[in-house]
PDB file of N, CA, C and O in Angstrom:
ATOM      1  N   UNK A   1     -71.073  83.997-181.730  1.00  0.00           N
ATOM      2  CA  UNK A   1     -70.140  83.032-181.193  1.00  0.00           C
ATOM      3  C   UNK A   1     -69.118  83.739-180.319  1.00  0.00           C
ATOM      4  O   UNK A   1     -68.902  84.945-180.430  1.00  0.00           O
ATOM      5  N   UNK A   2     -68.500  82.960-179.453  1.00  0.00           N
ATOM      6  CA  UNK A   2     -67.437  83.461-178.582  1.00  0.00           C
ATOM      7  C   UNK A   2     -66.241  82.534-178.693  1.00  0.00           C
ATOM      8  O   UNK A   2     -66.389  81.338-178.945  1.00  0.00           O
ATOM      9  N   UNK A   3     -65.055  83.095-178.502  1.00  0.00           N
ATOM     10  CA  UNK A   3     -63.832  82.294-178.472  1.00  0.00           C
ATOM     11  C   UNK A   3     -63.178  82.444-177.105  1.00  0.00           C
ATOM     12  O   UNK A   3     -63.375  83.432-176.398  1.00  0.00           O
ATOM     13  N   UNK A   4     -62.400  81.434-176.761  1.00  0.00           N
ATOM     14  CA  UNK A   4     -61.658  81.471-175.498  1.00  0.00           C
ATOM     15  C   UNK A   4     -60.315  80.787-175.705  1.00  0.00           C
ATOM     16  O   UNK A   4     -60.242  79.703-176.283  1.00  0.00           O
ATOM     17  N   UNK A   5     -59.250  81.432-175.228  1.00  0.00           N
ATOM     18  CA  UNK A   5     -57.906  80.856-175.290  1.00  0.00           C
ATOM     19  C   UNK A   5     -57.561  80.291-173.917  1.00  0.00           C
ATOM     20  O   UNK A   5     -57.561  81.018-172.924  1.00  0.00           O
ATOM     21  N   UNK A   6     -57.270  79.003-173.863  1.00  0.00           N
ATOM     22  CA  UNK A   6     -56.869  78.342-172.627  1.00  0.00           C
ATOM     23  C   UNK A   6     -55.393  78.666-172.372  1.00  0.00           C
ATOM     24  O   UNK A   6     -54.516  78.194-173.095  1.00  0.00           O
ATOM     25  N   UNK A   7     -55.131  79.456-171.363  1.00  0.00           N
ATOM     26  CA  UNK A   7     -53.772  79.899-171.061  1.00  0.00           C
ATOM     27  C   UNK A   7     -52.871  78.761-170.584  1.00  0.00           C
ATOM     28  O   UNK A   7     -51.647  78.871-170.648  1.00  0.00           O
ATOM     29  N   UNK A   8     -53.464  77.681-170.111  1.00  0.00           N
ATOM     30  CA  UNK A   8     -52.681  76.515-169.710  1.00  0.00           C
ATOM     31  C   UNK A   8     -52.105  75.789-170.927  1.00  0.00           C
ATOM     32  O   UNK A   8     -51.048  75.165-170.839  1.00  0.00           O
ATOM     33  N   UNK A   9     -52.799  75.872-172.051  1.00  0.00           N
ATOM     34  CA  UNK A   9     -52.375  75.174-173.265  1.00  0.00           C
ATOM     35  C   UNK A   9     -51.580  76.048-174.229  1.00  0.00           C
ATOM     36  O   UNK A   9     -50.723  75.543-174.955  1.00  0.00           O
ATOM     37  N   UNK A  10     -51.849  77.339-174.246  1.00  0.00           N
ATOM     38  CA  UNK A  10     -51.217  78.236-175.219  1.00  0.00           C
ATOM     39  C   UNK A  10     -49.705  78.279-175.014  1.00  0.00           C
ATOM     40  O   UNK A  10     -49.213  78.437-173.897  1.00  0.00           O
ATOM     41  N   UNK A  11     -48.980  78.135-176.133  1.00  0.00           N
ATOM     42  CA  UNK A  11     -47.516  78.171-176.102  1.00  0.00           C
ATOM     43  C   UNK A  11     -46.948  79.418-176.779  1.00  0.00           C
ATOM     44  O   UNK A  11     -45.732  79.555-176.908  1.00  0.00           O
ATOM     45  N   UNK A  12     -47.826  80.325-177.210  1.00  0.00           N
ATOM     46  CA  UNK A  12     -47.363  81.592-177.770  1.00  0.00           C
ATOM     47  C   UNK A  12     -46.901  81.534-179.211  1.00  0.00           C
ATOM     48  O   UNK A  12     -46.053  82.332-179.610  1.00  0.00           O
ATOM     49  N   UNK A  13     -47.425  80.622-180.000  1.00  0.00           N
ATOM     50  CA  UNK A  13     -47.050  80.551-181.409  1.00  0.00           C
ATOM     51  C   UNK A  13     -47.512  81.787-182.174  1.00  0.00           C
ATOM     52  O   UNK A  13     -46.889  82.166-183.166  1.00  0.00           O
ATOM     53  N   UNK A  14     -48.593  82.416-181.729  1.00  0.00           N
ATOM     54  CA  UNK A  14     -49.052  83.665-182.328  1.00  0.00           C
ATOM     55  C   UNK A  14     -49.882  83.519-183.584  1.00  0.00           C
ATOM     56  O   UNK A  14     -50.207  84.515-184.230  1.00  0.00           O
ATOM     57  N   UNK A  15     -50.225  82.312-183.936  1.00  0.00           N
ATOM     58  CA  UNK A  15     -51.010  82.121-185.158  1.00  0.00           C
ATOM     59  C   UNK A  15     -52.394  82.747-185.044  1.00  0.00           C
ATOM     60  O   UNK A  15     -52.909  83.284-186.025  1.00  0.00           O
ATOM     61  N   UNK A  16     -52.992  82.688-183.885  1.00  0.00           N
ATOM     62  CA  UNK A  16     -54.349  83.223-183.733  1.00  0.00           C
ATOM     63  C   UNK A  16     -54.389  84.723-184.010  1.00  0.00           C
ATOM     64  O   UNK A  16     -55.232  85.187-184.778  1.00  0.00           O
ATOM     65  N   UNK A  17     -53.492  85.479-183.397  1.00  0.00           N
ATOM     66  CA  UNK A  17     -53.532  86.927-183.629  1.00  0.00           C
ATOM     67  C   UNK A  17     -52.914  87.327-184.950  1.00  0.00           C
ATOM     68  O   UNK A  17     -53.119  88.452-185.404  1.00  0.00           O
ATOM     69  N   UNK A  18     -52.155  86.429-185.587  1.00  0.00           N
ATOM     70  CA  UNK A  18     -51.664  86.693-186.943  1.00  0.00           C
ATOM     71  C   UNK A  18     -52.790  86.506-187.960  1.00  0.00           C
ATOM     72  O   UNK A  18     -52.901  87.273-188.916  1.00  0.00           O
ATOM     73  N   UNK A  19     -53.618  85.491-187.752  1.00  0.00           N
ATOM     74  CA  UNK A  19     -54.705  85.177-188.673  1.00  0.00           C
ATOM     75  C   UNK A  19     -55.935  86.049-188.431  1.00  0.00           C
ATOM     76  O   UNK A  19     -56.599  86.461-189.383  1.00  0.00           O
ATOM     77  N   UNK A  20     -56.238  86.329-187.176  1.00  0.00           N
ATOM     78  CA  UNK A  20     -57.459  87.072-186.833  1.00  0.00           C
ATOM     79  C   UNK A  20     -57.158  88.157-185.794  1.00  0.00           C
ATOM     80  O   UNK A  20     -57.577  88.044-184.642  1.00  0.00           O
ATOM     81  N   UNK A  21     -56.433  89.207-186.196  1.00  0.00           N
ATOM     82  CA  UNK A  21     -56.060  90.246-185.230  1.00  0.00           C
ATOM     83  C   UNK A  21     -57.237  91.036-184.668  1.00  0.00           C
ATOM     84  O   UNK A  21     -57.095  91.703-183.643  1.00  0.00           O
ATOM     85  N   UNK A  22     -58.387  90.973-185.318  1.00  0.00           N
ATOM     86  CA  UNK A  22     -59.569  91.653-184.795  1.00  0.00           C
ATOM     87  C   UNK A  22     -60.202  90.863-183.654  1.00  0.00           C
ATOM     88  O   UNK A  22     -60.990  91.403-182.877  1.00  0.00           O
ATOM     89  N   UNK A  23     -59.849  89.576-183.559  1.00  0.00           N
ATOM     90  CA  UNK A  23     -60.455  88.678-182.570  1.00  0.00           C
ATOM     91  C   UNK A  23     -59.490  88.358-181.432  1.00  0.00           C
ATOM     92  O   UNK A  23     -59.902  88.215-180.281  1.00  0.00           O
ATOM     93  N   UNK A  24     -58.192  88.248-181.765  1.00  0.00           N
ATOM     94  CA  UNK A  24     -57.177  87.845-180.782  1.00  0.00           C
ATOM     95  C   UNK A  24     -56.082  88.891-180.675  1.00  0.00           C
ATOM     96  O   UNK A  24     -55.838  89.662-181.604  1.00  0.00           O
ATOM     97  N   UNK A  25     -55.433  88.901-179.531  1.00  0.00           N
ATOM     98  CA  UNK A  25     -54.313  89.791-179.277  1.00  0.00           C
ATOM     99  C   UNK A  25     -53.247  88.988-178.536  1.00  0.00           C
ATOM    100  O   UNK A  25     -53.479  87.837-178.165  1.00  0.00           O
ATOM    101  N   UNK A  26     -52.092  89.589-178.322  1.00  0.00           N
ATOM    102  CA  UNK A  26     -51.027  88.956-177.550  1.00  0.00           C
ATOM    103  C   UNK A  26     -50.973  89.559-176.155  1.00  0.00           C
ATOM    104  O   UNK A  26     -51.184  90.759-175.980  1.00  0.00           O
ATOM    105  N   UNK A  27     -50.689  88.725-175.168  1.00  0.00           N
ATOM    106  CA  UNK A  27     -50.485  89.256-173.825  1.00  0.00           C
ATOM    107  C   UNK A  27     -49.035  89.707-173.687  1.00  0.00           C
ATOM    108  O   UNK A  27     -48.306  89.745-174.678  1.00  0.00           O
ATOM    109  N   UNK A  28     -48.613  90.046-172.489  1.00  0.00           N
ATOM    110  CA  UNK A  28     -47.276  90.608-172.264  1.00  0.00           C
ATOM    111  C   UNK A  28     -46.136  89.641-172.558  1.00  0.00           C
ATOM    112  O   UNK A  28     -44.993  90.070-172.723  1.00  0.00           O
ATOM    113  N   UNK A  29     -46.430  88.332-172.626  1.00  0.00           N
ATOM    114  CA  UNK A  29     -45.370  87.365-172.949  1.00  0.00           C
ATOM    115  C   UNK A  29     -45.561  86.719-174.326  1.00  0.00           C
ATOM    116  O   UNK A  29     -44.833  85.793-174.685  1.00  0.00           O
ATOM    117  N   UNK A  30     -46.533  87.206-175.090  1.00  0.00           N
ATOM    118  CA  UNK A  30     -46.732  86.723-176.442  1.00  0.00           C
ATOM    119  C   UNK A  30     -47.761  85.623-176.617  1.00  0.00           C
ATOM    120  O   UNK A  30     -47.974  85.144-177.730  1.00  0.00           O
ATOM    121  N   UNK A  31     -48.404  85.217-175.526  1.00  0.00           N
ATOM    122  CA  UNK A  31     -49.463  84.220-175.646  1.00  0.00           C
ATOM    123  C   UNK A  31     -50.716  84.875-176.204  1.00  0.00           C
ATOM    124  O   UNK A  31     -50.960  86.061-175.983  1.00  0.00           O
ATOM    125  N   UNK A  32     -51.500  84.102-176.920  1.00  0.00           N
ATOM    126  CA  UNK A  32     -52.744  84.617-177.472  1.00  0.00           C
ATOM    127  C   UNK A  32     -53.798  84.803-176.399  1.00  0.00           C
ATOM    128  O   UNK A  32     -53.893  84.019-175.455  1.00  0.00           O
ATOM    129  N   UNK A  33     -54.582  85.842-176.558  1.00  0.00           N
ATOM    130  CA  UNK A  33     -55.732  86.112-175.697  1.00  0.00           C
ATOM    131  C   UNK A  33     -56.869  86.620-176.577  1.00  0.00           C
ATOM    132  O   UNK A  33     -56.641  87.259-177.604  1.00  0.00           O
ATOM    133  N   UNK A  34     -58.082  86.328-176.159  1.00  0.00           N
ATOM    134  CA  UNK A  34     -59.224  86.842-176.886  1.00  0.00           C
ATOM    135  C   UNK A  34     -59.400  88.328-176.565  1.00  0.00           C
ATOM    136  O   UNK A  34     -59.137  88.764-175.444  1.00  0.00           O
ATOM    137  N   UNK A  35     -59.839  89.084-177.539  1.00  0.00           N
ATOM    138  CA  UNK A  35     -60.108  90.508-177.317  1.00  0.00           C
ATOM    139  C   UNK A  35     -61.449  90.647-176.597  1.00  0.00           C
ATOM    140  O   UNK A  35     -62.402  89.924-176.889  1.00  0.00           O
ATOM    141  N   UNK A  36     -61.505  91.568-175.671  1.00  0.00           N
ATOM    142  CA  UNK A  36     -62.746  91.811-174.937  1.00  0.00           C
ATOM    143  C   UNK A  36     -63.224  90.570-174.221  1.00  0.00           C
ATOM    144  O   UNK A  36     -62.453  89.873-173.561  1.00  0.00           O
ATOM    145  N   UNK A  37     -64.524  90.303-174.363  1.00  0.00           N
ATOM    146  CA  UNK A  37     -65.083  89.125-173.692  1.00  0.00           C
ATOM    147  C   UNK A  37     -65.089  87.901-174.604  1.00  0.00           C
ATOM    148  O   UNK A  37     -65.674  86.872-174.265  1.00  0.00           O
ATOM    149  N   UNK A  38     -64.436  88.014-175.766  1.00  0.00           N
ATOM    150  CA  UNK A  38     -64.341  86.892-176.684  1.00  0.00           C
ATOM    151  C   UNK A  38     -65.446  86.831-177.720  1.00  0.00           C
ATOM    152  O   UNK A  38     -65.455  85.937-178.566  1.00  0.00           O
ATOM    153  N   UNK A  39     -66.380  87.775-177.664  1.00  0.00           N
ATOM    154  CA  UNK A  39     -67.459  87.792-178.648  1.00  0.00           C
ATOM    155  C   UNK A  39     -66.897  88.123-180.021  1.00  0.00           C
ATOM    156  O   UNK A  39     -66.122  89.066-180.177  1.00  0.00           O
ATOM    157  N   UNK A  40     -67.296  87.338-181.015  1.00  0.00           N
ATOM    158  CA  UNK A  40     -66.801  87.493-182.376  1.00  0.00           C
ATOM    159  C   UNK A  40     -67.898  88.094-183.249  1.00  0.00           C
ATOM    160  O   UNK A  40     -69.009  87.568-183.315  1.00  0.00           O
ATOM    161  N   UNK A  41     -67.578  89.192-183.915  1.00  0.00           N
ATOM    162  CA  UNK A  41     -68.528  89.808-184.841  1.00  0.00           C
ATOM    163  C   UNK A  41     -68.777  88.851-186.003  1.00  0.00           C
ATOM    164  O   UNK A  41     -67.890  88.086-186.383  1.00  0.00           O
ATOM    165  N   UNK A  42     -69.969  88.893-186.558  1.00  0.00           N
ATOM    166  CA  UNK A  42     -70.353  87.977-187.635  1.00  0.00           C
ATOM    167  C   UNK A  42     -69.355  87.997-188.782  1.00  0.00           C
ATOM    168  O   UNK A  42     -69.038  86.946-189.339  1.00  0.00           O
ATOM    169  N   UNK A  43     -68.859  89.161-189.141  1.00  0.00           N
ATOM    170  CA  UNK A  43     -67.921  89.263-190.266  1.00  0.00           C
ATOM    171  C   UNK A  43     -66.534  88.723-189.933  1.00  0.00           C
ATOM    172  O   UNK A  43     -65.705  88.587-190.833  1.00  0.00           O
ATOM    173  N   UNK A  44     -66.254  88.409-188.664  1.00  0.00           N
ATOM    174  CA  UNK A  44     -64.961  87.866-188.258  1.00  0.00           C
ATOM    175  C   UNK A  44     -65.005  86.374-187.936  1.00  0.00           C
ATOM    176  O   UNK A  44     -63.981  85.784-187.591  1.00  0.00           O
ATOM    177  N   UNK A  45     -66.187  85.761-188.046  1.00  0.00           N
ATOM    178  CA  UNK A  45     -66.324  84.348-187.677  1.00  0.00           C
ATOM    179  C   UNK A  45     -65.432  83.434-188.504  1.00  0.00           C
ATOM    180  O   UNK A  45     -64.844  82.495-187.966  1.00  0.00           O
ATOM    181  N   UNK A  46     -65.325  83.688-189.780  1.00  0.00           N
ATOM    182  CA  UNK A  46     -64.495  82.850-190.642  1.00  0.00           C
ATOM    183  C   UNK A  46     -63.028  82.927-190.219  1.00  0.00           C
ATOM    184  O   UNK A  46     -62.350  81.902-190.145  1.00  0.00           O
ATOM    185  N   UNK A  47     -62.538  84.130-189.943  1.00  0.00           N
ATOM    186  CA  UNK A  47     -61.152  84.306-189.501  1.00  0.00           C
ATOM    187  C   UNK A  47     -60.932  83.646-188.146  1.00  0.00           C
ATOM    188  O   UNK A  47     -59.881  83.048-187.914  1.00  0.00           O
ATOM    189  N   UNK A  48     -61.912  83.746-187.245  1.00  0.00           N
ATOM    190  CA  UNK A  48     -61.794  83.109-185.933  1.00  0.00           C
ATOM    191  C   UNK A  48     -61.705  81.594-186.070  1.00  0.00           C
ATOM    192  O   UNK A  48     -60.900  80.957-185.390  1.00  0.00           O
ATOM    193  N   UNK A  49     -62.519  81.016-186.937  1.00  0.00           N
ATOM    194  CA  UNK A  49     -62.478  79.564-187.161  1.00  0.00           C
ATOM    195  C   UNK A  49     -61.142  79.140-187.767  1.00  0.00           C
ATOM    196  O   UNK A  49     -60.610  78.084-187.423  1.00  0.00           O
ATOM    197  N   UNK A  50     -60.604  79.953-188.659  1.00  0.00           N
ATOM    198  CA  UNK A  50     -59.302  79.663-189.252  1.00  0.00           C
ATOM    199  C   UNK A  50     -58.211  79.691-188.180  1.00  0.00           C
ATOM    200  O   UNK A  50     -57.311  78.851-188.182  1.00  0.00           O
ATOM    201  N   UNK A  51     -58.294  80.655-187.271  1.00  0.00           N
ATOM    202  CA  UNK A  51     -57.324  80.736-186.175  1.00  0.00           C
ATOM    203  C   UNK A  51     -57.413  79.499-185.280  1.00  0.00           C
ATOM    204  O   UNK A  51     -56.389  78.955-184.868  1.00  0.00           O
ATOM    205  N   UNK A  52     -58.624  79.059-184.984  1.00  0.00           N
ATOM    206  CA  UNK A  52     -58.808  77.852-184.174  1.00  0.00           C
ATOM    207  C   UNK A  52     -58.180  76.658-184.876  1.00  0.00           C
ATOM    208  O   UNK A  52     -57.484  75.860-184.247  1.00  0.00           O
ATOM    209  N   UNK A  53     -58.417  76.532-186.154  1.00  0.00           N
ATOM    210  CA  UNK A  53     -57.889  75.400-186.927  1.00  0.00           C
ATOM    211  C   UNK A  53     -56.365  75.430-187.013  1.00  0.00           C
ATOM    212  O   UNK A  53     -55.736  74.385-187.180  1.00  0.00           O
ATOM    213  N   UNK A  54     -55.768  76.610-186.900  1.00  0.00           N
ATOM    214  CA  UNK A  54     -54.316  76.748-187.030  1.00  0.00           C
ATOM    215  C   UNK A  54     -53.571  76.749-185.703  1.00  0.00           C
ATOM    216  O   UNK A  54     -52.348  76.891-185.688  1.00  0.00           O
ATOM    217  N   UNK A  55     -54.275  76.594-184.600  1.00  0.00           N
ATOM    218  CA  UNK A  55     -53.613  76.572-183.293  1.00  0.00           C
ATOM    219  C   UNK A  55     -52.997  75.189-183.065  1.00  0.00           C
ATOM    220  O   UNK A  55     -53.729  74.210-182.920  1.00  0.00           O
ATOM    221  N   UNK A  56     -51.662  75.093-183.031  1.00  0.00           N
ATOM    222  CA  UNK A  56     -51.022  73.782-182.882  1.00  0.00           C
ATOM    223  C   UNK A  56     -51.262  73.135-181.520  1.00  0.00           C
ATOM    224  O   UNK A  56     -51.100  71.924-181.373  1.00  0.00           O
ATOM    225  N   UNK A  57     -51.641  73.923-180.540  1.00  0.00           N
ATOM    226  CA  UNK A  57     -51.865  73.393-179.192  1.00  0.00           C
ATOM    227  C   UNK A  57     -53.340  73.108-178.920  1.00  0.00           C
ATOM    228  O   UNK A  57     -53.691  72.612-177.850  1.00  0.00           O
ATOM    229  N   UNK A  58     -54.214  73.425-179.898  1.00  0.00           N
ATOM    230  CA  UNK A  58     -55.673  73.285-179.688  1.00  0.00           C
ATOM    231  C   UNK A  58     -56.109  74.026-178.431  1.00  0.00           C
ATOM    232  O   UNK A  58     -56.909  73.525-177.641  1.00  0.00           O
ATOM    233  N   UNK A  59     -55.569  75.225-178.264  1.00  0.00           N
ATOM    234  CA  UNK A  59     -55.833  76.009-177.053  1.00  0.00           C
ATOM    235  C   UNK A  59     -57.054  76.909-177.161  1.00  0.00           C
ATOM    236  O   UNK A  59     -57.444  77.541-176.179  1.00  0.00           O
ATOM    237  N   UNK A  60     -57.661  76.974-178.340  1.00  0.00           N
ATOM    238  CA  UNK A  60     -58.791  77.882-178.540  1.00  0.00           C
ATOM    239  C   UNK A  60     -60.072  77.077-178.706  1.00  0.00           C
ATOM    240  O   UNK A  60     -60.127  76.122-179.480  1.00  0.00           O
ATOM    241  N   UNK A  61     -61.104  77.482-177.962  1.00  0.00           N
ATOM    242  CA  UNK A  61     -62.410  76.857-178.095  1.00  0.00           C
ATOM    243  C   UNK A  61     -63.408  77.894-178.590  1.00  0.00           C
ATOM    244  O   UNK A  61     -63.259  79.095-178.366  1.00  0.00           O
ATOM    245  N   UNK A  62     -64.432  77.385-179.271  1.00  0.00           N
ATOM    246  CA  UNK A  62     -65.523  78.220-179.769  1.00  0.00           C
ATOM    247  C   UNK A  62     -66.791  77.827-179.050  1.00  0.00           C
ATOM    248  O   UNK A  62     -67.097  76.645-178.898  1.00  0.00           O
ATOM    249  N   UNK A  63     -67.527  78.833-178.608  1.00  0.00           N
ATOM    250  CA  UNK A  63     -68.850  78.629-178.036  1.00  0.00           C
ATOM    251  C   UNK A  63     -69.848  79.234-179.026  1.00  0.00           C
ATOM    252  O   UNK A  63     -69.883  80.448-179.232  1.00  0.00           O
ATOM    253  N   UNK A  64     -70.640  78.380-179.620  1.00  0.00           N
ATOM    254  CA  UNK A  64     -71.627  78.851-180.589  1.00  0.00           C
ATOM    255  C   UNK A  64     -72.783  79.533-179.866  1.00  0.00           C
ATOM    256  O   UNK A  64     -73.200  79.112-178.787  1.00  0.00           O
ATOM    257  N   UNK A  65     -73.288  80.593-180.485  1.00  0.00           N
ATOM    258  CA  UNK A  65     -74.450  81.281-179.923  1.00  0.00           C
ATOM    259  C   UNK A  65     -75.662  80.372-180.037  1.00  0.00           C
ATOM    260  O   UNK A  65     -75.819  79.642-181.016  1.00  0.00           O
ATOM    261  N   UNK A  66     -76.511  80.426-179.031  1.00  0.00           N
ATOM    262  CA  UNK A  66     -77.695  79.558-179.080  1.00  0.00           C
ATOM    263  C   UNK A  66     -78.944  80.330-179.444  1.00  0.00           C
ATOM    264  O   UNK A  66     -80.026  79.749-179.528  1.00  0.00           O
TER     265      UNK A  66
END
């Protein structure tokens, strides 16, 4: 799976990188960004889903692997 943070929606609450620091990071102003190309390791999928569920702006989307 892959995650993507929509920078137009993100308000910098930081929940994503607090919940899943292996998947998300903060940019220079504190908004969440996906690490690398957004690919999530299998062992981090649960944390990534929790981060998505905790984003108050619904700024994170998941693309399931096909």
